[in-house]
N, C-alpha and C positions, 0 to 999 in steps of 0.2 A: 504494500499500500504506500503510495507516495506521501512524502511529508509536505507540511505547508510550505516550506521553503523553495521546494522543487517546482510546485506549481506555477508560480510567477515566472520562473526561468523558462518552463516549456512554453507558457503562453508568449513571453518575448521572443522565443525562437520561432514560434509558429508565425507571429506577426512579421518577423524579419523575413521569413521564407515567402510569405505573401507579397511583401514589398518588392522583393527581388523579382518575383514573377511579373508584377505589373509595371515595374520601373527599371528596366536594365541600365538605362544610362545614369540614372541616380545612384546605382550600386557601384558603377565605375568611380563617379565623383566621391561618393563615400569611401572607396578603398584608397583613393588618392589622399583624402584627409586623414584616414586612419594610418596611413603609411607614414605621415609626418610626425604623429604622436603616438603610434601604437607599434605593435610587434609585427614581425613578418608573418606570423601565423594569422593575425587579424587581416592582413592583406590579401593573403592566399585564400582564406575562407570567404571573404567577401566577394572576390572576384569569380570564384567557382573554377572548374576545371578548364574551360575554354579560355578565360581570361588569364589564367596562370600560364597556360601553354603559349598564348600570344605574347605574354610579358617575357617568357624564357626565350622565344624565337627572337624577339626584338634585342634582347641582351646579347645573344649569340651574334646576331647580325652587326650590332654596334662593336663587339669585340673583333670580329673578322675584319671589319672596315678599318678599325683603328690599326690592328697589326699589320694590314697591308699598306696602309698610308705611310 
């Protein structure tokens, strides 16, 4: 049986998931804001797997471009 302190946490998580479904551009902005004051885990969780993949590809491309230059 869930305790009282876990129920608000689940409700917040459910609301966050609904927000991400309805406003994908906002989650990217939130991810950028969290990255300036949060941890890498917060950034990756808010971007999702597609956003994280794109971020990794961009970092690899920048590294290759800098090393060639």
